[in-house]
N, C-alpha and C positions, 0 to 999 in steps of 0.2 A: 322730229320725232320727241315727243315729250317724254320725260322719264317720271315714273309715279312717284309719289312724294315717300321718301323713307322716313321710319319714324325716327327719332332722336337715337343716336348711337349711345351706349353704356361701355365705358372702358372695364371689362372685366375678363380675366383669364382664370378659367378653371382647370386644376391640374389634379390628377389622380397621383398620389404619392404612394405607390405600391410597395409596401415594405415586406419581404418574405423573409429575410435572415437578420438576425440581430446585428445592429449597426447601420442598417439601410437608412431609417429614419434620420439619424445623425448626419449621414452622407447626404441625403436629399436636403436637409435643412442647411447645410452649408452652400448650397446652390441657390435655394429659393427660400424667401420669408414670406408666409401667407399673411394677408390681412384678416382672413378668417379662416378658420380650420374646422372641417366637419368630419367627424369620426362616425362611420357606419358600421353596422353588425359586422362581426368578424367571421371570416368563412376560409377555410384552408382550401388549397387545391389538391391535398393530397388525401380526400376522403375521410375525414375523421381523425387526422394525426394530433393527437393531444398536445404533442411538444410543438409542432407548428403552431397551432392555437395559441399556446402560452407564449411563443416568440412574437405574434402578432398582437396580443395582448400588451406586451412589454414596449414594443414599437409604437403602440398607440400612447401608452403612457409618456412615452418620450415625447411625442409630438404635442400632448396637452401640456407637459411640463415646459417645454420650449415657448409655446405660446403664452403661458402665463408668465413667464419670466419676462417676455417681451410686452406684456399688457395687452395682447390681443384676444379676440373673444374666439372661444372654441363651442362648437355644438357637438354634444356626444349623444349617440342614440341610446336612450334608455330601454330599449327593447331587447337589447342583448345583455344577459347577467354577467357575462365576462367583463362588461365595462363598468360594473357597479364602482369598482375602487376608483376609475378613471374620471368618472361622472359627478365629481365635487364641482364641475363647472355646470354652464347651462346645458340642459339636455333637451332632446326631442324625441318625439314618438310618431308613430304612423299619422296621428291625426284622426279625426273622425269624418269618415266620407260618407255621405249618404244624401239621398234626394238632391242631387246636383249641388251640393255644398262641400267644402272642406273647411271643417271647424278647427282653428289653431289658436291656442292661447286666448281664447274668448272672444275670438273674431271669426264669423262665419263668412267664408269666401265664395261667392256664385262660382260655380265650376261647370265650363262648357268643353272641357276636354275629357276624354275618356281615359280612366285609369284601371289597370288591370293588375291587381295584387298588391301586396304590402310593399314591395320593392319600389314600385312605380309611385305608391302613395308616399312613401318615406323619402323618395327623392325630392318629391314636389314639395312636402313640407321642409324639408332642409332648406329647398331653393327659395321659398317665400321667407323663412327666417334670416337666410343669409342676405336675400335683397333688402330687407329691412334694416339689418346691421349695417349694409353698405350705403344706407340713406336713400333707397329706391322709395319713391311715395306710394302710399297704398293704393292710389288710383292707378297708377300704372300697373301695379301687381294686379289689381282687381281685372283690367282690361286683358292682361295676359292670360289670367286663368279663365277667363270668360271665352278664350279661343278666338 
């Protein structure tokens, strides 16, 4: 029995550091030190609790500050106005999707994958930017996006 050729592996571990209470991010960062951090738009689980959103904003600031001290890159979603103060580092948005392409940072990427809504598009935009920060070559990214 012949095994199908597998694509070359990439050693990446993606973790969601879900901070919900003050101090959560500090505790999480004592366990793991990310190479790249991505801060997505903030959303509370409490249905509009402004105090919960304020705590999330502070925890995101804690992550950004820790990454800056360590000299590590941070991508902050500029689509959330609550992150404006945090976004002194590299920012990312949804990107421009249309006619089978994803346009990011002056590059148009052919897109063979269906994206539904801003959340999926934002996640893909963050993934492309993160891959580039980790040194994944553009040809490999292009092949992935083509589906």
